[in-house]
N, C-alpha and C positions, 0 to 999 in steps of 0.2 A: 480589570475588563475587559473580558474576551468581547472580538468584533461580529456583530451580529449582520449580516445581510439579510433581506427583505424576512426579518423575524427568523432566520436560522445559524446557525455560526458558520464563522465565513470558512474556505475549504483551507486558508495559512493555518488559521485558527486548528479544524479537526488535525491536520496534520501535524500541529505541533504538540494537542495533545496527543497522542496516538503516540509520537516519539518522547513524550516523555521531558516537553521543551517549558510546560507554561508553570506559571507561578503558580505555587498551592492555590492561592483565592482565588486566581482564574480555573486551572483545572478542576473547582470543586465546580465555580460557573459551567465551565463546559459538559461535566458530567452531569449534572440534574438535569442541564436542555437536554440533552440528549439520550436521557433515560425517559425524557415525556415528551421527544419527539418524533413520531414513527421517519419522519424524512430525512432527519440529520443521524439514526441509528442507521436507517439504509446508505447512506453516505459514507459513515465509520463504516462501515461491516464489505463496503466497496473498496475503500482505501486502504483498511485491513489486510483487506487479499492482492492488494497490489503491491501495499510494502513486504507482506509476506514473500510472494511471487520475487519480489526483487531480492530478495535477503538468498535464495534461493540460487538466483541467476548465478552468480559468479563459481557454485559448486556446481553445478551445472556443465556450465562452459567448462571446467577446466577436465570434468567425465569424459565431453567431447574428443575435448585436445588428444588426454589420453588414451582414448581410445583409438583416434586418428591416426596419431604419433605410431599405434601398433601395429596398425593397421589388419584391426579385427574390425571395421564399421570403415564403409567407404560414405561420400556423399554421393545421395540420387538426386539431381534433376528432375524434376516433373518432366511429362511426357509434355511435347509441343503439342501445339492442337493444332 
């Protein structure tokens, strides 16, 4: 059984659902609730975007490091106010 907080899927359960780490019965329960709950759908969308950004971050950092090593890009500091 998934954990509900105030009638919604908990943050931990949403994260575990997104990462396919729930038992089959829990995943079905979470999926059913998310499909019927606009609030949980919105939270799931936000969490999905966060996970996608986190997955891209290492590649982006590697690309920036490579450009810095090549000297083709320089770090710019924001102007002092």
